[in-house]
C-alpha positions as CSV (number, residue, x, y, z in Angstrom):
1,X,-9.8,15.3,3.5
2,X,-7.7,12.9,1.5
3,X,-8.6,9.7,3.4
4,X,-12.0,10.8,3.2
5,X,-11.8,11.3,-0.9
6,X,-10.1,7.6,-0.9
7,X,-13.1,6.2,0.7
8,X,-16.4,6.3,-0.9
9,X,-19.3,4.1,-0.4
10,X,-21.5,2.4,-2.1
11,X,-19.3,1.4,-5.4
12,X,-19.1,-2.1,-7.3
13,X,-16.6,-4.4,-6.5
14,X,-14.1,-4.8,-9.7
15,X,-14.7,-7.8,-11.0
16,X,-11.8,-10.3,-12.8
17,X,-12.2,-12.7,-15.5
18,X,-13.9,-15.6,-13.8
19,X,-16.4,-13.0,-12.6
20,X,-14.9,-13.3,-9.2
21,X,-14.0,-9.4,-7.4
22,X,-10.5,-8.4,-7.3
23,X,-8.9,-8.4,-4.0
24,X,-5.9,-6.4,-2.7
25,X,-4.6,-9.4,-1.0
26,X,-4.3,-11.4,-4.3
27,X,-2.2,-10.9,-7.6
28,X,-3.4,-10.0,-11.0
29,X,-2.3,-9.7,-14.7
30,X,-3.5,-6.9,-16.4
31,X,-4.5,-8.3,-20.0
32,X,-5.6,-5.9,-23.0
33,X,-9.4,-6.8,-23.2
34,X,-9.9,-7.2,-26.8
35,X,-8.0,-10.2,-28.6
36,X,-7.3,-8.1,-31.3
37,X,-4.8,-5.9,-29.3
38,X,-1.5,-5.1,-31.1
39,X,0.1,-6.2,-27.7
40,X,0.2,-8.3,-24.9
41,X,0.4,-8.0,-21.1
42,X,2.2,-4.9,-19.1
43,X,5.6,-4.7,-18.7
44,X,8.1,-1.9,-17.3
45,X,10.5,-1.0,-20.1
46,X,12.5,2.8,-20.8
47,X,10.6,5.3,-22.4
48,X,13.8,7.2,-23.7
49,X,17.1,5.8,-24.1
50,X,18.8,8.2,-21.4
51,X,18.0,8.3,-18.6
52,X,16.3,4.6,-18.7
53,X,15.2,5.5,-15.4
54,X,12.2,5.7,-14.2
55,X,10.6,2.7,-16.2
56,X,7.9,3.1,-18.2
57,X,5.0,0.6,-19.1
58,X,4.3,-0.9,-22.0
59,X,2.4,-3.9,-23.6
60,X,4.4,-6.8,-24.9
61,X,5.0,-6.9,-28.3
62,X,4.5,-10.1,-28.1
63,X,0.5,-10.7,-27.8
64,X,0.2,-14.6,-26.0
65,X,2.8,-12.7,-23.6
66,X,0.7,-12.1,-20.0
67,X,2.9,-9.7,-18.5
68,X,4.2,-8.6,-15.1
69,X,1.2,-9.4,-11.9
70,X,0.2,-6.1,-10.4
71,X,-2.0,-5.6,-6.6
72,X,-4.0,-3.3,-5.4
73,X,-3.6,-1.3,-2.5
74,X,-5.5,1.6,-0.9
75,X,-3.6,4.4,-0.1
76,X,-4.8,4.9,2.8
77,X,-5.4,1.9,5.3
78,X,-8.7,0.4,4.7
79,X,-10.7,-2.2,6.6
80,X,-11.6,-3.3,2.9
81,X,-10.1,-6.1,0.6
82,X,-12.3,-5.9,-2.4
83,X,-11.0,-3.3,-5.0
84,X,-13.8,-1.3,-5.8
85,X,-15.0,0.9,-8.9
86,X,-14.4,4.3,-8.9
87,X,-12.1,4.3,-6.0
88,X,-8.6,5.6,-5.8
89,X,-6.1,2.4,-5.4
90,X,-2.6,1.9,-6.0
91,X,-1.0,-0.3,-8.6
92,X,2.4,-2.0,-7.8
93,X,4.2,-4.6,-9.6
94,X,4.8,-8.0,-7.9
95,X,7.1,-9.9,-9.6
96,X,11.2,-10.8,-8.9
97,X,11.5,-10.6,-12.0
98,X,12.6,-7.3,-12.7
99,X,15.0,-5.3,-15.4
100,X,16.7,-2.7,-13.1
101,X,16.0,0.6,-12.1
102,X,16.0,-0.8,-8.2
103,X,16.3,2.5,-6.5
104,X,12.6,3.3,-7.7
105,X,9.6,1.7,-5.9
106,X,7.1,-0.9,-8.5
107,X,4.2,1.9,-7.9
108,X,2.9,3.3,-10.7
109,X,3.0,7.1,-11.4
110,X,1.6,9.3,-13.4
111,X,5.0,11.4,-14.8
112,X,4.8,15.4,-13.9
113,X,8.1,16.8,-13.9
114,X,9.6,19.3,-16.3
115,X,10.2,16.7,-19.1
116,X,6.7,15.4,-19.2
117,X,4.6,15.3,-22.4
118,X,1.6,16.5,-23.5
119,X,0.4,13.1,-23.0
120,X,2.7,12.2,-19.8
121,X,3.7,8.4,-19.9
122,X,2.5,6.3,-16.8
123,X,6.2,5.3,-15.2
124,X,7.0,3.4,-12.3
125,X,8.7,4.4,-9.3
126,X,5.5,6.1,-7.6
127,X,4.8,6.7,-3.8
128,X,1.6,5.3,-2.3
129,X,0.0,8.5,-1.0
130,X,0.8,11.0,-3.9
131,X,-2.1,11.9,-5.9
132,X,-0.2,11.1,-9.0
133,X,-0.2,7.6,-8.0
134,X,-4.3,6.9,-7.2
135,X,-6.1,5.1,-10.3
136,X,-9.0,4.4,-10.5
137,X,-10.9,1.4,-12.2
138,X,-14.0,2.1,-13.8
139,X,-16.4,-0.1,-16.0
140,X,-16.3,0.4,-19.1
141,X,-19.6,-1.1,-20.3
142,X,-20.7,-4.5,-20.1
143,X,-19.2,-6.6,-23.0
144,X,-20.5,-10.2,-23.9
145,X,-18.3,-13.0,-22.2
146,X,-16.7,-10.5,-19.6
147,X,-16.3,-7.1,-18.0
148,X,-14.3,-4.2,-19.7
149,X,-12.1,-2.1,-17.2
150,X,-10.5,1.7,-17.9
151,X,-7.9,3.1,-15.9
152,X,-8.3,6.8,-14.7
153,X,-6.9,9.7,-12.8
154,X,-7.9,12.4,-11.4
155,X,-6.6,13.9,-14.8
156,X,-7.7,11.7,-17.3
157,X,-8.1,8.3,-18.7
158,X,-4.7,5.6,-19.2
159,X,-4.4,5.0,-22.7
160,X,-1.4,3.5,-24.9
161,X,0.3,5.1,-28.0
162,X,3.3,3.5,-30.0
163,X,6.2,3.2,-27.6
164,X,10.0,3.5,-29.0
165,X,10.8,-0.2,-28.5
166,X,8.7,-2.2,-32.0
167,X,6.3,0.5,-31.4
168,X,5.0,-1.7,-28.6
169,X,1.9,0.2,-27.3
170,X,3.0,2.3,-24.3
171,X,0.7,4.0,-21.4
172,X,0.0,6.9,-21.3
173,X,-2.3,9.7,-19.5
174,X,-4.9,11.0,-22.5
175,X,-8.3,12.5,-22.8
176,X,-8.4,11.2,-26.3
177,X,-11.1,8.4,-26.0
178,X,-9.9,6.7,-29.2
179,X,-6.6,5.7,-27.7
180,X,-8.4,4.1,-24.0
181,X,-6.8,1.2,-23.2
182,X,-9.7,-1.3,-21.9
183,X,-8.4,-4.3,-19.8
184,X,-9.5,-7.3,-17.9
185,X,-7.9,-9.0,-14.8
186,X,-6.9,-12.4,-14.2
187,X,-5.7,-13.8,-11.0
188,X,-2.6,-15.3,-10.6
189,X,-3.3,-18.5,-8.9
190,X,-1.0,-20.9,-7.0
191,X,2.4,-21.8,-7.8
192,X,3.7,-18.9,-9.9
193,X,6.7,-21.0,-11.4
194,X,5.2,-21.4,-15.0
195,X,4.3,-17.6,-14.3
196,X,8.2,-16.6,-13.9
197,X,8.9,-18.0,-16.8
198,X,6.8,-16.4,-18.9
199,X,7.8,-12.9,-17.3
200,X,11.7,-13.6,-17.4
201,X,10.9,-14.0,-21.7
202,X,8.7,-11.2,-22.0
203,X,11.7,-9.1,-20.4
204,X,14.0,-10.5,-22.7
205,X,11.8,-9.5,-25.7
206,X,13.0,-5.5,-25.1
207,X,16.7,-5.4,-26.7
208,X,17.8,-3.7,-23.7
209,X,17.4,-6.8,-21.4
C-alpha cells in the first residue's frame, strides 16, 4: 500500500531552471523563485539554542548565497530517474560542508516531536520511509521566464517564517498560503569546487559556525 502511494502514473516532470527534467541522479540548488525574496539558498541551521540538534532549514540571510545542494530520491525503489510533480520524494542535503549534528541524517523531515510548534519546523534527521520525510513538488503556476514550484507534504505546504538567526526565513509546515515558499531548481554541474567555497561561506554567515 505504501509503495502504491509513492508510485503514481501520469505526472509531469519537474523542470529545472534550464527547462530540463529534474533527475534523481543529479544535485540541485533549491532557490527562491522570486528575486525579491529576503533570503538566499537553503542551509542547515539550528532552530533553537538548546538543543542545537537536529538542525532546521533556513534560507541564507544573504540573498546572493546559493546554499547547499540537495538530491531527490523515492522512498521506495523505482526505475524512474525523473522527479515528477505530485509524487512523494525524499530530499537530502548533498554536501561535505556540514555544521555538525553528524549523528542525524541529512534527509529532510517535518518535526513531529512533542515540542513541535503549531507550524512545525522542517528539520534534518529524516528517515527515508517515514511519511514525515515525504515531500511533493507541485507547480504553482507558469510564470514568464521559468516555472515556480512549491513543496508540500501530506499535511500542508512548506512556507517560511522569520527564523532565530538574523530573521533569516526558516522553513516550516503551514496552511497559510501567504507564507508559501515558491522555489526553482538549479542543477549543479561538473566541478563543484567553487560551489563548495560558497557553501562554506554560507555556513559561516550564521554566528554559531
